[in-house]
Residue frames as qw, qx, qy, qz and C-alpha x, y, z in Angstrom:
[[0.151, -0.927, 0.313, -0.143, 21.93, 41.65, -28.91],
 [0.639, 0.403, -0.600, 0.264, 25.50, 40.30, -28.80],
 [0.787, -0.614, -0.051, -0.028, 26.43, 38.54, -25.55],
 [0.202, 0.752, -0.562, 0.279, 29.82, 39.24, -24.00],
 [0.945, -0.243, -0.216, 0.039, 31.70, 36.36, -22.38],
 [0.276, -0.782, 0.554, -0.075, 34.52, 36.30, -19.87],
 [0.830, 0.324, -0.440, -0.109, 36.46, 33.55, -21.62],
 [0.848, -0.176, -0.370, 0.337, 39.17, 32.94, -19.03],
 [0.282, -0.924, 0.180, -0.185, 41.20, 34.45, -16.21],
 [0.773, 0.139, -0.406, 0.467, 44.83, 34.12, -15.14],
 [0.422, -0.893, 0.020, -0.154, 46.13, 35.30, -11.78],
 [0.722, 0.227, -0.373, 0.537, 49.51, 35.86, -10.18],
 [0.461, -0.887, -0.022, 0.018, 51.13, 37.24, -7.04],
 [0.198, 0.800, -0.535, 0.185, 54.71, 38.35, -6.24],
 [0.670, 0.208, -0.694, 0.161, 57.22, 35.91, -4.81],
 [0.189, 0.220, -0.675, 0.679, 57.32, 36.91, -1.15],
 [0.525, -0.586, -0.597, -0.159, 54.84, 35.67, 1.46],
 [0.170, 0.404, -0.344, 0.831, 54.84, 38.50, 3.98],
 [0.559, -0.610, -0.339, -0.448, 51.87, 37.79, 6.23],
 [0.781, -0.458, -0.325, 0.272, 53.67, 36.38, 9.26],
 [0.512, 0.041, -0.108, 0.851, 56.45, 38.96, 9.01],
 [0.113, -0.528, -0.193, -0.819, 53.91, 41.76, 8.73],
 [0.648, -0.639, -0.371, -0.184, 52.05, 40.63, 11.86],
 [0.718, -0.334, -0.225, 0.567, 55.30, 40.76, 13.85],
 [0.334, 0.217, 0.085, 0.913, 56.31, 44.09, 12.31],
 [0.266, -0.595, -0.303, -0.695, 52.91, 45.75, 12.88],
 [0.697, -0.609, -0.377, 0.038, 52.60, 44.48, 16.44],
 [0.638, -0.221, -0.159, 0.720, 56.02, 45.87, 17.33],
 [0.149, 0.422, 0.186, 0.875, 55.03, 49.23, 15.85],
 [0.467, -0.711, -0.320, -0.417, 52.23, 49.63, 18.40],
 [0.168, 0.452, -0.571, 0.664, 53.66, 51.16, 21.58],
 [0.590, -0.324, 0.296, -0.677, 50.66, 50.45, 23.79],
 [0.062, -0.174, 0.980, -0.074, 50.83, 46.88, 25.25],
 [0.503, 0.335, 0.632, -0.485, 47.04, 46.67, 25.42],
 [0.591, 0.626, -0.130, -0.491, 46.70, 47.55, 21.73],
 [0.182, 0.469, -0.846, -0.175, 49.40, 45.02, 20.92],
 [0.292, 0.034, 0.922, -0.253, 47.40, 42.31, 22.65],
 [0.584, 0.525, 0.360, -0.504, 44.21, 43.28, 20.81],
 [0.449, 0.646, -0.457, -0.415, 46.05, 43.34, 17.48],
 [0.007, -0.315, 0.949, 0.032, 47.57, 39.93, 18.14],
 [0.431, 0.247, 0.792, -0.356, 44.13, 38.50, 18.93],
 [0.570, 0.642, 0.118, -0.499, 42.51, 40.06, 15.86],
 [0.275, 0.592, -0.679, -0.335, 45.34, 38.87, 13.61],
 [0.169, -0.123, 0.976, -0.067, 44.80, 35.29, 14.81],
 [0.441, 0.454, 0.691, -0.349, 41.10, 35.57, 13.91],
 [0.263, 0.586, -0.243, -0.727, 41.56, 37.16, 10.46],
 [0.844, 0.277, 0.455, -0.064, 41.39, 33.80, 8.62],
 [0.511, 0.810, -0.287, -0.035, 44.42, 34.80, 6.54],
 [0.900, -0.271, 0.212, 0.266, 47.36, 32.41, 6.21],
 [0.605, -0.004, 0.349, 0.716, 49.29, 34.01, 3.35],
 [0.270, 0.932, 0.141, -0.195, 49.69, 37.44, 1.73],
 [0.762, 0.131, 0.247, 0.584, 52.21, 38.27, -0.95],
 [0.002, 0.955, -0.024, -0.297, 54.29, 41.36, -1.69],
 [0.691, 0.628, -0.171, 0.315, 57.05, 42.45, -4.05],
 [0.160, -0.786, 0.473, -0.365, 58.85, 43.54, -0.86],
 [0.762, 0.065, -0.623, 0.162, 61.11, 40.86, 0.61],
 [0.536, -0.775, 0.082, -0.323, 60.80, 40.72, 4.41],
 [0.938, -0.256, 0.016, 0.233, 63.70, 38.30, 4.86],
 [0.147, 0.917, -0.353, 0.113, 66.80, 40.33, 5.52],
 [0.924, -0.262, 0.187, 0.205, 69.75, 37.98, 5.37],
 [0.492, -0.446, 0.425, 0.615, 73.32, 37.90, 4.07],
 [0.248, 0.021, 0.608, 0.754, 73.58, 39.80, 0.82],
 [0.015, -0.674, -0.674, -0.303, 69.97, 41.06, 1.02],
 [0.253, -0.490, -0.274, 0.788, 70.36, 44.76, 1.64],
 [0.115, 0.321, 0.493, 0.801, 68.43, 46.21, -1.31],
 [0.256, -0.010, 0.199, -0.946, 65.74, 48.83, -0.91],
 [0.619, -0.146, -0.556, -0.535, 63.22, 46.12, -1.77],
 [0.392, -0.136, -0.829, 0.374, 63.66, 44.64, 1.68],
 [0.339, -0.744, -0.476, -0.323, 60.54, 45.45, 3.71],
 [0.594, -0.663, -0.256, 0.377, 62.48, 46.27, 6.86],
 [0.408, -0.142, 0.150, 0.889, 64.62, 48.75, 4.95],
 [0.019, -0.466, -0.496, -0.733, 61.65, 50.26, 3.11],
 [0.491, -0.733, -0.261, -0.392, 59.53, 50.65, 6.23],
 [0.522, 0.066, -0.534, 0.662, 61.75, 51.95, 9.02],
 [0.336, -0.746, -0.522, 0.241, 60.39, 53.33, 12.26],
 [0.200, -0.780, -0.070, 0.589, 60.31, 57.11, 12.15],
 [0.012, -0.517, 0.507, 0.690, 61.31, 57.17, 8.48],
 [0.620, 0.407, 0.670, -0.026, 58.52, 55.75, 6.34],
 [0.367, 0.066, 0.503, 0.780, 58.94, 56.53, 2.61],
 [0.274, 0.452, 0.105, -0.842, 57.24, 59.47, 0.93],
 [0.733, 0.502, 0.335, -0.313, 54.82, 59.17, -1.99],
 [0.427, 0.754, -0.435, -0.245, 57.53, 59.79, -4.58],
 [0.099, -0.439, 0.893, -0.022, 59.60, 56.83, -3.34],
 [0.593, 0.172, 0.731, -0.291, 56.56, 54.57, -3.23],
 [0.672, 0.658, 0.104, -0.323, 55.65, 55.50, -6.80],
 [0.196, 0.680, -0.681, -0.190, 59.21, 54.83, -7.96],
 [0.279, -0.180, 0.939, -0.087, 58.88, 51.27, -6.70],
 [0.652, 0.447, 0.490, -0.367, 55.45, 50.94, -8.27],
 [0.526, 0.743, -0.250, -0.330, 56.82, 51.99, -11.66],
 [0.078, 0.550, -0.829, -0.064, 59.65, 49.48, -11.26],
 [0.222, -0.086, 0.952, -0.195, 57.69, 46.50, -9.94],
 [0.633, 0.380, 0.360, -0.570, 54.17, 46.75, -11.37],
 [0.609, 0.534, -0.426, -0.401, 55.32, 45.83, -14.92],
 [0.078, 0.331, -0.938, 0.075, 57.09, 42.75, -13.54],
 [0.389, 0.178, 0.799, -0.422, 53.87, 41.43, -12.00],
 [0.608, 0.527, 0.025, -0.594, 51.90, 42.45, -15.10],
 [0.430, 0.488, -0.698, -0.299, 54.14, 40.41, -17.39],
 [0.086, -0.124, 0.963, -0.224, 53.93, 37.39, -15.09],
 [0.480, 0.334, 0.601, -0.545, 50.13, 37.58, -15.06],
 [0.587, 0.580, -0.156, -0.543, 49.56, 38.26, -18.75],
 [0.254, 0.425, -0.848, -0.191, 51.92, 35.44, -19.72],
 [0.245, 0.040, 0.922, -0.299, 49.84, 33.03, -17.63],
 [0.605, 0.445, 0.239, -0.616, 46.78, 33.95, -19.68],
 [0.458, -0.101, 0.801, 0.371, 48.60, 32.17, -22.54],
 [0.522, 0.649, 0.097, -0.546, 46.99, 34.06, -25.39],
 [0.737, 0.233, 0.530, 0.348, 47.17, 32.32, -28.75],
 [0.258, -0.094, 0.355, 0.894, 48.42, 34.23, -31.77],
 [0.083, -0.527, -0.653, -0.537, 44.85, 34.47, -33.01],
 [0.364, -0.782, -0.478, 0.164, 43.63, 35.83, -29.67],
 [0.426, -0.476, 0.009, 0.769, 46.49, 38.27, -29.44],
 [0.158, 0.094, 0.473, 0.862, 45.87, 39.63, -32.92],
 [0.194, -0.607, -0.667, -0.385, 42.18, 39.97, -32.06],
 [0.344, -0.589, -0.449, 0.577, 42.68, 42.26, -29.08],
 [0.191, 0.682, 0.316, 0.632, 41.20, 45.66, -29.86],
 [0.324, -0.810, 0.033, -0.489, 40.92, 47.10, -26.35],
 [0.556, 0.032, -0.638, 0.532, 43.10, 47.06, -23.23],
 [0.454, -0.767, -0.122, -0.437, 41.51, 47.90, -19.87],
 [0.504, 0.139, -0.622, 0.583, 43.59, 48.39, -16.71],
 [0.506, -0.787, -0.197, -0.293, 42.32, 48.83, -13.16],
 [0.629, 0.013, -0.440, 0.641, 44.63, 50.08, -10.44],
 [0.289, -0.901, -0.155, -0.285, 44.32, 52.26, -7.35],
 [0.754, -0.582, 0.038, 0.303, 47.76, 51.75, -5.80],
 [0.453, -0.410, 0.349, 0.711, 50.04, 53.45, -8.32],
 [0.532, 0.788, 0.309, -0.015, 50.09, 55.57, -11.42],
 [0.287, -0.530, 0.395, 0.693, 52.50, 56.90, -14.00],
 [0.667, 0.678, 0.282, -0.123, 52.29, 57.77, -17.68],
 [0.711, 0.081, -0.520, -0.466, 52.94, 56.29, -20.16],
 [0.541, -0.397, 0.573, -0.471, 51.69, 53.59, -17.83],
 [0.513, -0.099, 0.850, -0.072, 50.71, 49.96, -17.52],
 [0.713, 0.567, 0.311, -0.271, 48.46, 50.13, -20.57],
 [0.424, 0.789, -0.419, -0.146, 51.47, 50.99, -22.73],
 [0.248, -0.486, 0.836, -0.061, 53.55, 48.32, -20.97],
 [0.705, 0.179, 0.654, -0.208, 50.92, 45.71, -21.89],
 [0.662, 0.720, 0.006, -0.207, 50.82, 46.78, -25.53],
 [0.195, 0.755, -0.625, -0.047, 54.63, 46.59, -25.74],
 [0.429, -0.333, 0.826, -0.147, 54.92, 43.27, -23.92],
 [0.687, 0.289, 0.653, -0.136, 52.36, 41.50, -26.11],
 [0.214, -0.120, 0.601, 0.761, 53.30, 43.27, -29.32],
 [0.314, 0.652, 0.660, -0.204, 49.72, 44.49, -29.81],
 [0.355, 0.626, 0.385, 0.577, 48.68, 46.75, -32.65],
 [0.265, -0.042, -0.221, 0.938, 49.62, 50.36, -31.96],
 [0.306, -0.292, -0.262, -0.867, 46.03, 51.39, -32.65],
 [0.433, -0.388, -0.807, 0.109, 44.61, 49.30, -29.80],
 [0.291, -0.718, -0.094, -0.626, 42.27, 51.33, -27.60],
 [0.473, -0.017, -0.676, 0.565, 43.48, 51.74, -24.01],
 [0.416, -0.702, -0.158, -0.556, 41.43, 52.70, -20.96],
 [0.300, 0.132, -0.718, 0.614, 42.59, 53.14, -17.38],
 [0.558, -0.655, -0.380, -0.339, 40.01, 52.63, -14.62],
 [0.448, 0.287, -0.512, 0.674, 41.84, 54.34, -11.81],
 [0.009, 0.165, -0.526, 0.835, 41.48, 54.91, -8.09],
 [0.637, -0.302, -0.297, -0.644, 38.09, 53.25, -7.69],
 [0.463, -0.408, 0.657, -0.432, 39.29, 50.76, -5.10],
 [0.374, -0.120, 0.918, -0.052, 38.24, 47.16, -4.66],
 [0.611, 0.482, 0.568, -0.268, 35.18, 47.23, -6.92],
 [0.176, 0.661, -0.374, -0.627, 37.04, 48.52, -10.01],
 [0.139, -0.126, 0.919, 0.346, 37.21, 45.12, -11.73],
 [0.307, 0.540, 0.767, -0.158, 33.42, 44.90, -11.83],
 [0.245, 0.819, 0.066, -0.514, 33.29, 48.33, -13.45],
 [0.015, 0.525, -0.677, -0.517, 35.90, 47.29, -16.00],
 [0.244, 0.168, 0.944, 0.144, 33.94, 44.12, -16.82],
 [0.311, 0.725, 0.492, -0.368, 30.90, 46.35, -17.31],
 [0.166, 0.759, -0.303, -0.552, 32.90, 48.48, -19.76],
 [0.138, -0.251, 0.888, 0.361, 34.17, 45.36, -21.55],
 [0.343, 0.441, 0.824, -0.094, 30.58, 44.17, -21.94],
 [0.304, 0.812, 0.158, -0.472, 29.57, 47.49, -23.50],
 [0.025, 0.614, -0.599, -0.513, 32.50, 47.26, -25.93],
 [0.187, -0.031, 0.952, 0.241, 31.72, 43.72, -27.08],
 [0.338, 0.591, 0.692, -0.240, 27.99, 44.37, -27.36],
 [0.276, 0.830, -0.007, -0.484, 28.67, 47.40, -29.55],
 [0.424, 0.647, -0.580, -0.257, 31.29, 45.58, -31.66],
 [0.967, -0.126, 0.146, -0.166, 30.98, 41.76, -31.75],
 [0.824, 0.418, -0.236, 0.302, 34.44, 41.48, -33.29],
 [0.093, -0.823, 0.393, -0.400, 36.12, 43.26, -30.37],
 [0.819, -0.125, -0.484, 0.281, 38.58, 41.50, -28.11],
 [0.267, -0.857, 0.162, -0.409, 39.13, 43.00, -24.67],
 [0.683, 0.042, -0.559, 0.468, 42.15, 42.29, -22.50],
 [0.414, -0.828, -0.013, -0.378, 41.57, 43.37, -18.90],
 [0.606, 0.129, -0.565, 0.545, 44.36, 43.61, -16.33],
 [0.504, -0.811, -0.089, -0.284, 43.68, 44.28, -12.64],
 [0.711, 0.166, -0.408, 0.548, 46.90, 44.99, -10.76],
 [0.376, -0.872, 0.016, -0.312, 47.52, 46.28, -7.26],
 [0.583, 0.183, -0.550, 0.569, 50.60, 46.69, -5.06],
 [0.483, -0.785, -0.248, -0.299, 48.77, 47.38, -1.81],
 [0.784, -0.405, -0.189, 0.431, 51.87, 46.73, 0.30],
 [0.423, 0.392, 0.018, 0.817, 53.27, 50.04, -0.97],
 [0.191, -0.618, -0.106, -0.756, 50.93, 52.03, 1.24],
 [0.653, -0.460, -0.532, 0.282, 51.45, 50.78, 4.78],
 [0.034, -0.811, 0.069, -0.580, 51.40, 53.76, 7.15],
 [0.397, 0.034, -0.662, 0.635, 53.21, 54.33, 10.43],
 [0.439, -0.521, -0.139, -0.718, 50.50, 54.85, 13.02],
 [0.011, -0.094, 0.836, -0.540, 49.45, 54.14, 16.58],
 [0.635, 0.061, 0.093, -0.764, 45.77, 53.89, 15.60],
 [0.453, -0.070, 0.886, -0.075, 44.66, 50.27, 16.04],
 [0.657, 0.555, 0.406, -0.308, 41.81, 50.53, 13.53],
 [0.437, 0.792, -0.334, -0.265, 44.23, 51.67, 10.84],
 [0.110, -0.488, 0.864, 0.058, 46.78, 48.96, 11.60],
 [0.577, 0.156, 0.775, -0.205, 44.02, 46.34, 11.45],
 [0.642, 0.682, 0.095, -0.337, 42.99, 47.59, 8.01],
 [0.256, 0.708, -0.632, -0.184, 46.54, 46.97, 6.76],
 [0.512, -0.265, 0.805, -0.139, 46.36, 43.43, 8.10],
 [0.746, 0.357, 0.540, -0.158, 44.27, 42.21, 5.15],
 [0.515, 0.813, -0.095, -0.256, 45.89, 43.91, 2.15],
 [0.691, -0.237, 0.564, 0.385, 48.37, 42.34, -0.26],
 [0.176, 0.554, -0.475, -0.661, 49.71, 42.49, -3.82],
 [0.545, 0.181, 0.813, 0.091, 48.26, 40.61, -6.77],
 [0.274, 0.407, -0.356, -0.795, 47.09, 40.80, -10.36],
 [0.622, 0.318, 0.711, -0.084, 44.62, 39.20, -12.76],
 [0.133, 0.326, -0.518, -0.780, 44.41, 39.18, -16.55],
 [0.536, 0.367, 0.710, -0.272, 41.22, 38.30, -18.42],
 [0.022, -0.026, 0.652, 0.758, 39.98, 37.93, -21.97],
 [0.400, 0.492, 0.556, -0.538, 36.46, 39.13, -22.85],
 [0.073, 0.136, -0.652, -0.743, 34.99, 38.48, -26.31],
 [0.705, 0.106, -0.016, -0.701, 31.76, 37.43, -28.03],
 [0.488, 0.210, -0.840, -0.111, 33.07, 33.85, -28.21],
 [0.784, -0.414, -0.080, -0.456, 30.76, 31.52, -26.26],
 [0.738, 0.076, -0.564, 0.363, 33.22, 30.27, -23.67],
 [0.224, 0.115, -0.536, 0.806, 33.54, 30.74, -19.91],
 [0.004, 0.570, 0.686, -0.452, 30.78, 32.83, -18.32],
 [0.133, 0.640, 0.459, 0.602, 28.27, 35.17, -19.94],
 [0.136, -0.134, -0.333, 0.924, 28.19, 38.72, -18.54],
 [0.003, -0.594, -0.785, -0.179, 24.44, 39.16, -18.12],
 [0.123, -0.870, -0.253, -0.406, 23.87, 42.40, -16.20],
 [0.439, 0.087, -0.421, 0.789, 25.37, 44.89, -13.77],
 [0.324, -0.822, -0.332, -0.330, 24.00, 46.95, -10.92],
 [0.302, 0.306, -0.469, 0.771, 25.52, 49.37, -8.41],
 [0.518, -0.706, -0.477, -0.076, 24.26, 49.77, -4.85],
 [0.211, 0.438, -0.347, 0.802, 25.32, 52.89, -2.93],
 [0.459, -0.525, -0.670, 0.255, 24.54, 52.81, 0.80],
 [0.053, -0.837, -0.109, -0.534, 23.23, 56.20, 1.96],
 [0.483, -0.829, 0.144, -0.243, 24.99, 57.91, 4.84],
 [0.900, -0.300, 0.193, 0.251, 28.18, 55.84, 4.60],
 [0.544, 0.811, -0.117, 0.182, 30.35, 58.08, 2.42],
 [0.039, -0.818, 0.512, -0.260, 33.11, 58.42, 5.04],
 [0.887, -0.326, 0.302, -0.122, 33.37, 54.75, 6.03],
 [0.815, 0.026, 0.346, 0.463, 35.88, 53.90, 3.28],
 [0.227, 0.954, -0.093, -0.174, 38.19, 56.60, 1.94],
 [0.823, 0.027, 0.263, 0.503, 41.35, 56.49, -0.18],
 [0.131, 0.990, 0.011, -0.048, 43.37, 59.67, -0.57],
 [0.740, 0.359, -0.151, 0.548, 46.81, 60.61, -1.89],
 [0.400, -0.915, 0.036, 0.048, 48.95, 62.22, 0.79],
 [0.134, 0.861, -0.490, 0.028, 52.62, 63.05, 1.28],
 [0.262, -0.429, 0.859, -0.096, 53.54, 59.66, 2.74],
 [0.051, 0.068, 0.969, 0.232, 51.72, 57.46, 0.26],
 [0.439, -0.337, -0.496, -0.669, 48.06, 56.70, -0.32],
 [0.144, -0.134, 0.677, -0.709, 46.11, 57.01, 2.91],
 [0.461, -0.293, -0.734, -0.403, 43.28, 54.54, 3.44],
 [0.341, -0.158, 0.573, -0.728, 40.60, 54.71, 6.09],
 [0.511, -0.150, -0.780, -0.329, 38.48, 51.60, 6.57],
 [0.450, -0.392, 0.336, -0.729, 35.92, 51.94, 9.35],
 [0.046, -0.037, 0.974, -0.220, 35.01, 49.05, 11.59],
 [0.498, 0.339, 0.445, -0.662, 31.36, 49.93, 10.90],
 [0.354, 0.347, -0.597, -0.631, 31.58, 48.76, 7.27],
 [0.132, -0.052, -0.985, -0.101, 30.51, 45.12, 7.85],
 [0.146, 0.442, 0.730, -0.500, 27.40, 46.05, 9.84],
 [0.335, 0.559, -0.010, -0.759, 26.30, 48.70, 7.32],
 [0.276, 0.296, -0.760, -0.509, 26.95, 46.37, 4.41],
 [0.031, -0.166, -0.982, 0.089, 25.06, 43.49, 5.98],
 [0.245, 0.517, 0.524, -0.631, 22.09, 45.73, 6.75],
 [0.343, 0.517, -0.274, -0.735, 22.00, 47.16, 3.21],
 [0.226, 0.156, -0.894, -0.354, 22.15, 43.71, 1.63],
 [0.066, 0.290, 0.906, -0.301, 19.43, 42.38, 3.90],
 [0.280, 0.626, 0.381, -0.620, 17.14, 45.26, 2.93],
 [0.163, 0.505, -0.464, -0.709, 18.07, 45.23, -0.76],
 [0.758, 0.321, -0.222, -0.523, 16.87, 43.47, -3.91],
 [0.376, 0.378, -0.846, -0.015, 19.29, 40.55, -3.64],
 [0.355, -0.103, 0.778, -0.508, 17.40, 39.15, -0.65],
 [0.740, 0.324, 0.288, -0.515, 14.42, 38.36, -2.85],
 [0.700, 0.586, -0.335, -0.234, 16.55, 37.08, -5.73],
 [0.158, -0.620, 0.765, -0.063, 19.17, 35.03, -3.89],
 [0.766, 0.010, 0.614, -0.188, 17.33, 31.71, -4.29],
 [0.778, 0.617, 0.090, -0.072, 17.91, 31.96, -8.07],
 [0.224, 0.825, -0.514, 0.070, 21.69, 32.32, -7.68],
 [0.982, -0.064, -0.155, 0.087, 23.88, 29.21, -7.68],
 [0.740, 0.110, -0.142, 0.648, 27.34, 30.78, -7.61],
 [0.230, -0.968, -0.095, 0.036, 28.56, 33.63, -5.41],
 [0.679, 0.260, -0.108, 0.677, 31.81, 35.42, -6.29],
 [0.313, -0.932, -0.173, -0.057, 32.04, 37.80, -3.34],
 [0.363, 0.687, -0.370, 0.509, 35.03, 40.09, -2.86],
 [0.753, -0.433, -0.413, 0.273, 36.78, 38.92, 0.34],
 [0.071, 0.827, -0.148, 0.538, 37.49, 42.32, 1.82],
 [0.063, -0.411, 0.732, -0.539, 38.10, 40.58, 5.14],
 [0.165, -0.188, -0.961, 0.117, 36.56, 37.87, 7.27],
 [0.141, 0.434, 0.553, -0.697, 34.05, 40.27, 8.80],
 [0.368, 0.346, -0.296, -0.811, 32.98, 41.41, 5.32],
 [0.383, 0.029, -0.861, -0.334, 32.28, 37.84, 4.21],
 [0.083, -0.298, -0.854, 0.419, 30.45, 37.16, 7.46],
 [0.246, 0.402, 0.228, -0.852, 28.31, 40.27, 6.85],
 [0.441, 0.224, -0.549, -0.674, 27.39, 39.12, 3.33],
 [0.306, -0.076, -0.949, -0.030, 26.63, 35.60, 4.53],
 [0.034, -0.387, -0.738, 0.552, 24.46, 36.80, 7.41],
 [0.241, 0.374, 0.036, -0.895, 22.88, 39.74, 5.59],
 [0.537, 0.218, -0.517, -0.630, 21.71, 37.59, 2.68],
 [0.774, -0.176, 0.478, -0.376, 21.09, 34.53, 4.90],
 [0.664, 0.493, -0.525, -0.201, 23.31, 32.36, 2.71],
 [0.972, -0.220, -0.018, 0.083, 24.52, 28.83, 3.49],
 [0.429, -0.765, 0.377, 0.299, 28.13, 28.94, 4.65],
 [0.715, -0.031, 0.572, 0.401, 29.40, 26.74, 1.82],
 [0.521, 0.767, 0.328, 0.181, 28.45, 29.16, -0.97],
 [0.038, 0.972, -0.230, 0.039, 31.24, 31.56, 0.04],
 [0.887, -0.273, 0.242, 0.281, 33.92, 28.84, 0.07],
 [0.676, 0.477, 0.133, 0.546, 35.73, 30.28, -2.96],
 [0.011, -0.885, 0.067, -0.460, 35.88, 33.74, -1.38],
 [0.669, -0.702, 0.236, -0.072, 37.13, 32.40, 1.95],
 [0.903, 0.028, 0.188, 0.385, 39.77, 30.33, 0.16],
 [0.468, 0.663, 0.030, 0.583, 41.10, 33.38, -1.68],
 [0.312, -0.877, 0.135, -0.340, 41.13, 35.42, 1.55],
 [0.840, -0.483, 0.229, 0.094, 43.10, 32.72, 3.34],
 [0.845, 0.108, 0.259, 0.455, 45.61, 32.14, 0.55],
 [0.464, 0.420, 0.200, 0.754, 46.10, 35.68, -0.74],
 [0.139, -0.455, -0.348, 0.808, 44.37, 38.30, 1.43],
 [0.322, 0.843, 0.374, -0.215, 42.67, 41.36, -0.07],
 [0.501, -0.068, 0.394, 0.768, 44.38, 42.49, -3.29],
 [0.211, 0.486, 0.061, -0.846, 41.93, 45.32, -3.94],
 [0.620, 0.439, -0.136, -0.636, 40.60, 45.32, -7.52],
 [0.375, 0.348, -0.830, -0.223, 42.27, 42.02, -8.47],
 [0.273, -0.153, 0.856, -0.411, 40.67, 40.00, -5.68],
 [0.718, 0.281, 0.356, -0.529, 37.22, 39.31, -7.09],
 [0.653, 0.531, -0.454, -0.293, 38.90, 37.99, -10.26],
 [0.062, 0.336, -0.919, 0.196, 40.78, 35.42, -8.14],
 [0.499, 0.123, 0.687, -0.514, 37.39, 34.32, -6.79],
 [0.718, 0.492, -0.013, -0.492, 35.82, 34.23, -10.27],
 [0.375, 0.513, -0.758, -0.145, 38.76, 32.20, -11.57],
 [0.145, -0.135, 0.934, -0.296, 38.14, 29.56, -8.90],
 [0.588, 0.322, 0.487, -0.560, 34.40, 29.54, -9.49],
 [0.620, 0.551, -0.318, -0.459, 34.82, 29.20, -13.28],
 [0.185, 0.384, -0.904, -0.025, 36.93, 26.10, -12.71],
 [0.163, 0.091, 0.918, -0.350, 34.05, 24.47, -10.82],
 [0.493, 0.324, 0.174, -0.789, 30.93, 25.88, -12.53],
 [0.407, 0.237, 0.864, 0.178, 28.55, 23.69, -14.50],
 [0.014, -0.189, -0.501, -0.844, 26.83, 24.92, -17.68],
 [0.339, -0.596, -0.580, -0.440, 23.63, 26.77, -16.92],
 [0.485, -0.537, -0.489, 0.487, 24.51, 27.73, -13.36],
 [0.071, 0.857, 0.164, 0.484, 23.74, 31.36, -12.56],
 [0.632, -0.249, -0.348, 0.646, 25.94, 33.55, -10.44],
 [0.079, -0.976, -0.112, -0.168, 26.44, 36.91, -8.82],
 [0.638, 0.105, -0.236, 0.725, 29.82, 38.64, -8.45],
 [0.278, -0.921, -0.228, -0.151, 30.06, 41.40, -5.90],
 [0.591, 0.097, -0.265, 0.755, 32.76, 43.86, -4.80],
 [0.298, -0.887, -0.338, 0.101, 32.77, 46.67, -2.28],
 [0.550, 0.158, -0.046, 0.819, 34.59, 49.95, -2.01],
 [0.087, -0.166, -0.229, 0.955, 34.48, 53.69, -1.29],
 [0.235, -0.336, -0.531, -0.742, 31.04, 55.15, -1.14],
 [0.431, -0.213, 0.877, 0.014, 30.09, 52.73, 0.64],
 [0.645, 0.411, -0.264, -0.587, 29.27, 51.02, -2.65],
 [0.637, -0.050, 0.767, 0.063, 28.64, 47.46, -3.78],
 [0.436, 0.473, -0.470, -0.605, 29.11, 46.77, -7.50],
 [0.687, 0.013, 0.705, -0.176, 27.39, 43.61, -8.66],
 [0.345, 0.383, -0.643, -0.566, 27.44, 41.48, -11.81],
 [0.839, 0.090, 0.430, -0.322, 25.05, 38.72, -12.81],
 [0.230, 0.506, -0.750, -0.358, 26.48, 35.93, -14.96],
 [0.926, -0.009, 0.265, -0.269, 25.84, 32.37, -16.08],
 [0.388, -0.428, 0.760, 0.298, 28.20, 29.54, -16.99],
 [0.729, 0.481, -0.195, -0.447, 28.22, 28.15, -20.53]]
């Protein structure tokens, strides 16, 4: 059977570091002084130093465009879904081009691309990003395009699973995968502390990857999904009139940790050298570490990505995999893991070559 390999990954974020500005903005939005104090304390413990957005929070002389965060998000007048999608259609291709260019495809690789996969849960339009990619790279008009939409943070694992199926069925196939999210488009005006805290971790980012039968990078060995019973309402993501409305329950870490502790990975974890865990937040990484009884150092790549970039939904685990691939030694075995609505964990076993 043909083996599919993730040959390499390139990542990119927009220009504007918005984390500190967001903390100030979100704290001021909360009217209750007690909730403000709790938010301030939780923000200081989030282990996030930087998050990036296409929105520019620095309003200075000559900066009065609608891209300015303080003009886009105004108290009592948050934008509707149509306005948010207009900005997605305008700005998503910019980040896509930046990311795909960093992948630095050779002419041979470019001509060998037969499939384009795109994951995104923060914006949609048609003809969409898949067409934008084909145009930007000058790919053959007959290239097969697939959108993996609205699956949330674990979508990249599902797209890698699809890429593996494609390469195993056609060893000559070349798959270009792009994971792109503009999470900062969906901040909501609310007085609910739990909801404001969920916005504290999200950011914009993108990854582009090449998957072929060429023995380079990491081999995609197997995939497995784990749905946690009785947790369907803990993470939800719905389209509403004022953007996409996310609910992220504070019970997620405890339920996730319990499920992992009782699951198959507990018995298998000693055989895993590399852990590419989606950094959904500090408490999520703590839950994985404690639930699987892992040494703290094995999640260093995930904690680094969380600190430097925050949670970029489907793109995030690819940032972690990129870092791990730079450090992996041939023969090391790994497990990639992402979490999302359901509550579901999507996992991928791999080994470095």
